[in-house]
C-alpha positions as CSV (number, residue, x, y, z in Angstrom):
1,M,-20.7,21.3,-8.1
2,I,-20.9,19.1,-4.4
3,D,-24.8,18.3,-5.2
4,K,-23.9,17.2,-8.7
5,I,-20.9,15.2,-7.9
6,K,-22.9,13.1,-5.2
7,Q,-25.7,12.7,-7.6
8,L,-23.3,11.2,-10.3
9,A,-21.7,9.0,-7.5
10,Q,-25.3,7.6,-7.0
11,K,-26.0,7.5,-10.4
12,Y,-23.3,5.3,-10.9
13,A,-22.9,3.4,-7.8
14,S,-24.2,0.2,-9.3
15,D,-22.0,0.3,-11.8
16,V,-18.6,1.1,-9.2
17,V,-19.9,-2.2,-7.2
18,D,-20.0,-4.4,-10.1
19,I,-16.4,-3.0,-11.7
20,R,-15.3,-4.2,-7.8
21,R,-16.8,-7.6,-8.0
22,H,-15.3,-8.0,-11.1
23,I,-11.7,-7.3,-9.8
24,H,-12.2,-9.2,-6.6
25,A,-13.4,-12.6,-8.9
26,N,-10.2,-12.1,-10.7
27,P,-7.4,-10.8,-8.8
28,E,-3.7,-11.1,-9.8
29,L,-0.2,-10.9,-8.1
30,S,1.7,-8.1,-8.1
31,Y,3.7,-7.5,-11.4
32,Q,1.2,-9.9,-12.8
33,E,-1.6,-7.3,-13.6
34,Y,-2.4,-8.0,-17.2
35,N,-6.1,-8.7,-17.2
36,T,-7.3,-6.4,-14.4
37,A,-4.9,-3.5,-16.4
38,K,-7.1,-4.8,-19.5
39,Y,-10.2,-4.6,-17.9
40,V,-9.5,-1.0,-16.5
41,A,-8.2,0.2,-19.9
42,S,-12.0,-1.3,-21.0
43,Q,-14.0,0.8,-18.6
44,L,-12.1,3.9,-19.4
45,K,-12.6,3.4,-23.2
46,E,-16.2,3.1,-22.3
47,V,-17.1,6.2,-21.0
48,G,-14.9,7.9,-23.6
49,I,-11.3,8.0,-21.9
50,T,-8.3,6.9,-23.5
51,P,-5.6,5.3,-21.5
52,K,-2.2,5.1,-22.0
53,E,-1.3,1.4,-21.4
54,G,1.7,-0.8,-20.6
55,V,3.4,1.9,-18.2
56,A,5.9,-0.1,-15.8
57,E,4.4,-3.0,-18.0
58,T,0.6,-3.9,-16.2
59,G,0.0,-0.2,-15.2
60,L,-1.6,2.3,-17.2
61,T,-2.5,6.4,-16.9
62,A,-5.2,8.3,-18.7
63,I,-6.1,12.2,-18.1
64,I,-9.4,14.3,-18.5
65,E,-9.1,17.9,-19.3
66,G,-11.7,20.2,-18.2
67,K,-11.3,23.9,-19.7
68,N,-8.3,25.4,-19.8
69,P,-6.3,22.2,-19.3
70,G,-2.8,23.7,-18.7
71,K,-3.7,25.7,-15.9
72,K,-3.3,22.8,-13.3
73,V,-2.8,19.2,-13.0
74,I,-3.7,17.1,-10.3
75,A,-3.2,13.5,-10.0
76,L,-5.6,10.6,-8.4
77,R,-3.8,7.2,-7.7
78,A,-5.3,3.3,-7.6
79,D,-3.2,0.4,-6.7
80,M,-4.2,-2.9,-8.4
81,D,-2.7,-5.9,-7.3
82,A,-3.9,-8.8,-4.9
83,L,-2.1,-11.2,-2.3
84,P,-1.1,-14.6,-1.8
85,I,-3.9,-15.5,0.3
86,K,-6.6,-18.0,0.0
87,E,-10.1,-16.3,0.6
88,A,-12.4,-17.8,3.2
89,N,-15.4,-15.6,2.3
90,D,-18.7,-17.3,0.8
91,V,-19.9,-14.1,-1.2
92,V,-20.6,-14.6,-5.0
93,Y,-17.4,-12.3,-5.5
94,K,-15.2,-15.0,-4.1
95,S,-12.1,-14.9,-6.2
96,K,-11.8,-17.8,-8.5
97,N,-7.9,-17.7,-8.4
98,E,-7.0,-20.4,-5.7
99,G,-4.6,-19.0,-3.3
100,V,-5.0,-15.4,-4.0
101,M,-7.4,-12.8,-3.5
102,H,-7.6,-9.1,-3.1
103,A,-7.5,-9.2,0.9
104,C,-6.5,-5.0,1.3
105,G,-9.1,-3.4,-1.2
106,H,-6.9,-2.8,-4.1
107,D,-10.3,-4.0,-5.8
108,A,-12.2,-0.8,-4.1
109,H,-9.4,1.4,-4.9
110,T,-9.6,1.0,-8.6
111,A,-13.0,0.5,-8.9
112,S,-13.6,3.7,-6.9
113,L,-10.9,5.6,-8.9
114,L,-13.1,4.6,-12.3
115,G,-16.1,5.6,-10.6
116,T,-14.3,9.0,-10.3
117,A,-13.1,9.0,-14.0
118,R,-16.7,8.7,-15.0
119,I,-18.2,11.4,-12.6
120,L,-15.2,13.8,-13.9
121,H,-15.8,12.8,-17.4
122,T,-19.3,14.0,-17.4
123,L,-18.3,17.2,-15.6
124,K,-15.5,17.7,-17.6
125,D,-17.0,21.5,-19.3
126,E,-17.3,22.4,-15.7
127,F,-14.1,22.6,-13.8
128,E,-10.9,24.1,-15.4
129,G,-7.6,22.1,-15.5
130,T,-6.4,18.5,-16.0
131,V,-7.0,15.7,-13.7
132,K,-4.3,12.5,-14.1
133,F,-5.4,8.7,-13.1
134,V,-2.6,6.9,-12.1
135,F,-3.5,2.7,-11.9
136,Q,0.0,1.6,-10.9
137,P,0.8,-2.7,-10.2
138,G,2.8,-3.8,-7.2
139,E,2.1,-2.0,-3.9
140,E,2.8,-5.1,-2.4
141,K,5.5,-6.2,-3.9
142,N,9.7,-4.3,-3.2
143,P,10.4,-2.3,-5.2
144,G,6.7,-1.0,-5.0
145,G,4.8,-0.2,-8.6
146,A,5.1,3.3,-7.6
147,S,8.4,3.7,-8.1
148,L,8.2,1.6,-11.8
149,M,5.7,4.2,-12.3
150,I,7.5,7.4,-11.9
151,K,10.5,5.8,-13.8
152,D,8.5,5.1,-16.6
153,G,7.0,9.0,-16.7
154,A,3.7,8.5,-14.9
155,L,4.1,11.9,-13.4
156,K,5.2,13.7,-16.2
157,N,3.6,14.7,-19.6
158,P,1.6,16.4,-18.1
159,A,3.4,16.7,-14.8
160,P,1.2,17.0,-11.4
161,T,1.2,19.6,-8.7
162,K,-0.6,17.7,-6.2
163,M,-1.5,14.1,-5.8
164,F,-4.3,12.0,-3.8
165,G,-4.2,8.4,-2.7
166,Q,-6.9,6.6,-1.1
167,H,-7.1,3.5,0.7
168,V,-9.6,1.4,2.7
169,M,-9.3,1.2,6.6
170,P,-11.4,-1.8,8.2
171,L,-10.9,0.2,11.6
172,I,-12.9,2.9,10.2
173,P,-16.9,2.5,10.0
174,V,-17.9,3.4,6.5
175,G,-18.7,7.0,5.9
176,K,-16.0,8.5,7.7
177,V,-12.5,8.8,6.3
178,G,-9.5,9.8,7.7
179,F,-6.4,12.2,7.6
180,R,-3.1,13.2,9.1
181,P,-0.9,15.6,8.0
182,G,2.8,15.5,8.1
183,M,4.7,12.3,8.8
184,Y,2.4,8.9,8.5
185,M,3.8,5.8,7.4
186,A,6.7,4.1,7.8
187,S,9.4,3.1,5.1
188,C,9.8,-0.7,4.7
189,D,12.8,-3.0,4.6
190,E,12.7,-6.8,3.8
191,I,16.0,-8.3,6.4
192,Y,17.4,-11.9,5.1
193,L,19.6,-13.6,7.4
194,T,21.4,-17.2,6.2
195,V,22.9,-18.4,9.4
196,K,25.7,-21.4,8.5
197,G,27.1,-24.0,11.1
198,K,28.3,-27.3,11.0
199,G,25.4,-29.7,11.2
200,G,25.1,-33.0,13.7
201,H,24.0,-35.5,15.8
202,G,21.3,-33.5,18.7
203,A,23.1,-35.7,21.1
204,I,26.5,-34.7,20.6
205,P,26.4,-30.8,20.2
206,E,30.1,-30.4,20.7
207,L,31.0,-32.0,17.8
208,A,28.8,-29.5,15.7
209,I,28.4,-25.8,15.5
210,D,24.7,-24.8,15.9
211,P,22.8,-22.5,13.9
212,V,19.7,-22.9,15.7
213,L,21.5,-21.4,18.3
214,I,23.2,-18.8,16.8
215,T,20.2,-17.4,15.2
216,A,18.4,-17.7,18.7
217,H,21.0,-15.0,20.1
218,I,21.1,-13.0,17.0
219,I,17.3,-12.4,16.9
220,V,17.7,-11.5,20.5
221,A,20.2,-9.6,20.2
222,L,19.2,-7.6,17.1
223,Q,16.0,-6.1,19.2
224,Q,18.5,-4.5,21.4
225,I,19.3,-1.9,18.4
226,I,15.9,-0.7,18.3
227,S,16.0,-0.5,22.3
228,R,19.1,1.0,22.8
229,N,19.4,3.0,20.1
230,A,16.3,4.5,18.2
231,S,15.2,7.6,19.6
232,P,12.3,7.5,20.9
233,K,11.3,10.4,19.1
234,T,11.6,7.9,16.2
235,P,9.4,5.1,15.8
236,T,11.1,1.9,14.9
237,V,10.0,-2.0,14.2
238,L,12.2,-4.8,13.9
239,S,10.0,-8.2,13.4
240,F,10.8,-11.4,12.5
241,G,8.3,-13.7,10.8
242,K,9.7,-16.7,9.6
243,V,12.3,-18.8,10.9
244,I,13.4,-22.0,8.9
245,A,15.7,-24.3,10.4
246,N,15.5,-27.8,8.5
247,G,16.7,-30.2,11.1
248,A,15.0,-32.5,13.6
249,T,14.3,-33.6,17.3
250,N,18.2,-35.3,16.9
251,I,19.6,-33.5,14.0
252,I,21.2,-30.4,14.0
253,P,21.0,-28.6,10.7
254,E,23.5,-26.7,8.7
255,E,22.1,-23.1,8.2
256,V,19.1,-21.7,9.1
257,K,16.8,-18.7,7.3
258,V,15.3,-15.9,8.8
259,D,13.2,-13.3,7.3
260,G,12.0,-10.1,9.2
261,T,11.1,-6.2,8.0
262,F,12.5,-3.1,9.8
263,R,10.3,-0.2,9.6
264,A,11.3,3.7,10.3
265,M,10.9,7.1,10.1
266,N,13.2,8.9,9.7
267,E,16.2,8.2,6.9
268,E,19.5,8.9,8.9
269,W,18.5,6.2,11.1
270,R,16.9,3.9,8.4
271,A,20.8,3.7,7.0
272,D,22.2,3.8,10.4
273,A,20.3,0.7,11.3
274,H,21.3,-1.5,8.3
275,K,24.4,-1.4,9.4
276,R,24.1,-1.9,12.6
277,I,22.2,-4.9,11.5
278,K,24.4,-6.1,9.6
279,K,27.7,-6.2,11.7
280,M,26.2,-7.4,14.8
281,A,24.9,-10.2,13.4
282,E,27.7,-11.0,11.2
283,S,29.7,-10.9,15.1
284,I,27.2,-12.9,16.8
285,A,27.6,-15.5,14.4
286,E,31.5,-15.1,14.1
287,G,31.9,-15.3,17.9
288,M,30.3,-18.7,18.3
289,G,31.9,-20.0,15.7
290,G,29.6,-19.7,12.3
291,S,28.8,-17.3,10.0
292,C,25.8,-15.1,8.8
293,E,25.1,-13.9,5.5
294,V,22.5,-10.6,5.7
295,T,20.6,-9.5,2.8
296,I,18.6,-6.1,3.4
297,S,16.0,-5.5,0.3
298,K,15.7,-1.7,0.7
299,G,12.1,-1.3,0.5
300,Y,9.3,1.9,0.1
301,P,10.8,5.1,1.7
302,Y,8.6,6.7,4.8
303,L,5.2,8.8,3.6
304,E,4.8,12.0,4.4
305,N,1.4,13.8,3.7
306,D,2.2,17.7,2.3
307,P,0.6,19.6,5.7
308,A,-1.0,22.1,3.9
309,L,-2.4,19.9,1.3
310,T,-4.0,17.5,3.6
311,A,-5.5,20.2,5.7
312,E,-7.3,21.5,2.2
313,A,-8.4,18.2,1.8
314,R,-9.5,17.2,5.3
315,K,-11.7,20.9,4.9
316,A,-13.2,19.9,1.7
317,A,-13.8,16.1,3.1
318,A,-15.9,17.6,5.8
319,T,-17.5,19.7,3.8
320,Y,-18.5,16.7,1.5
321,I,-19.3,14.4,4.2
322,G,-19.8,16.4,7.5
323,E,-17.2,17.2,9.8
324,E,-18.6,14.7,12.5
325,N,-17.5,11.9,9.8
326,I,-13.6,12.9,9.5
327,V,-11.0,11.0,12.0
328,D,-7.8,11.9,12.7
329,L,-5.0,9.2,12.1
330,D,-2.4,8.4,14.3
331,L,0.9,7.3,13.0
332,W,1.0,3.7,11.0
333,M,4.2,1.9,11.4
334,G,2.5,-0.1,8.0
335,A,4.2,0.9,4.4
336,E,3.0,2.1,1.7
337,D,4.3,2.6,-2.2
338,F,2.3,5.7,-1.9
339,S,4.9,7.4,-0.1
340,Y,7.2,7.6,-3.3
341,Y,4.9,9.9,-4.8
342,T,4.9,11.9,-1.8
343,H,8.5,12.3,-2.5
344,E,8.3,13.6,-5.8
345,V,5.4,15.7,-5.8
346,S,2.6,17.3,-2.6
347,A,0.7,14.9,-2.1
348,C,-2.1,13.0,0.6
349,F,-3.1,9.7,1.5
350,Y,-5.9,9.1,3.4
351,R,-8.2,6.6,4.7
352,L,-11.8,5.4,3.8
353,G,-14.0,3.9,6.1
354,T,-15.1,0.6,4.9
355,R,-16.3,-1.3,8.4
356,N,-19.9,-2.1,9.3
357,E,-20.2,-4.6,12.6
358,S,-24.4,-5.2,11.7
359,K,-23.0,-6.9,8.5
360,G,-20.1,-9.0,10.1
361,I,-17.5,-6.9,8.1
362,T,-15.2,-6.4,10.4
363,S,-12.1,-8.3,9.4
364,Y,-8.6,-6.4,8.9
365,V,-6.3,-6.3,5.7
366,H,-4.6,-9.0,4.9
367,T,-6.6,-11.8,6.3
368,P,-8.6,-14.7,4.3
369,T,-12.1,-13.1,5.4
370,F,-11.2,-9.2,4.5
371,D,-14.3,-7.4,2.8
372,I,-15.9,-4.4,2.8
373,D,-19.0,-2.8,2.7
374,E,-19.8,-1.7,-0.5
375,K,-21.4,1.6,0.3
376,A,-18.2,2.9,0.7
377,L,-17.8,2.8,-2.6
378,E,-19.8,5.1,-3.8
379,I,-18.9,8.0,-1.0
380,G,-14.7,7.3,-2.1
381,S,-15.5,7.8,-5.3
382,G,-17.3,11.0,-5.3
383,M,-15.4,12.6,-2.3
384,M,-11.6,11.6,-4.5
385,A,-14.3,13.6,-7.2
386,W,-14.6,16.4,-5.2
387,L,-11.2,16.5,-3.2
388,A,-9.7,16.6,-7.1
389,I,-12.1,19.8,-8.2
390,N,-11.1,21.6,-5.2
391,A,-7.4,21.4,-5.5
392,L,-7.5,22.5,-8.9
393,N,-9.4,25.8,-7.5
394,N,-7.1,26.3,-5.3
């Protein structure tokens, strides 16, 4: 079976590359993937697979039934959205949509899964059970397209017992794949602060209530929540990446807006930290004569790979590409909305190596120069097909 899958992965490799390049050149932002969804649907229909369109509006699902389809159901997932980044790559498949780019590899995920669908459709008379394909929108933006797909029934009729997700990794060389059992990725919440004071002339600060100074105290103090309250056993990150104080060299503004992210790997601590952030920010502002409005947009939960399924998948992957090409992953403070699926069904989220230093393909995700070694697509589509069949048999 492995030999058949590898042969089919090689047979369809150029088609998968073409699909990836089409999607890369025509990126769409989160929850706006209308044309991408239509394109994915057309690719499925082209090989005889009828998708269910309009799931969570811009998502779709499809199934391939083998012999005895009710025996077991396995789900495979790809995300389809792009990022608000202007592409700097000089390639023939460069983004045609100004300011929008597939800088996180979702084009590769979608193309690879379409390749997997072609392989499994060809082999449907040679395995038992059903494979469900989940093409989802909005991985990059709260509340996460995975949560919307689940609410719209993507994990029902039929309901999978196991699920796999794949994500490109530019830190891992092409040809290698990474796994980690148990806790892997963090929860992710958005923090928004509006610090209000009283504007005035910079030369006469005693007549004003300086929200810039208040904000500085709040930002520094909030880091103490992490350093003095988070357990060393609970990885936690609080970072602020956007501060807008629209004054001038001699103007103290009326307010300051601050945006940040909070990430953790424990739900009880996560809830407690939210309360501490709100209380501390409000109290500091009040104590300095101003006020602070705190909004916390709760995002994705932590991602936990089922240990047994991940061990099973790791073993299967080693059989497919060789033990020497398996990488053990570290804890990752990044977030992924595949985490929603891991709280609903036994799941495994793994990394597909895409780095090739000899070709200059080394840029990290979410950068204007991100790209992949497209050899990864053949590996990714074939290996996911093998993981699915292996899971159906176990």
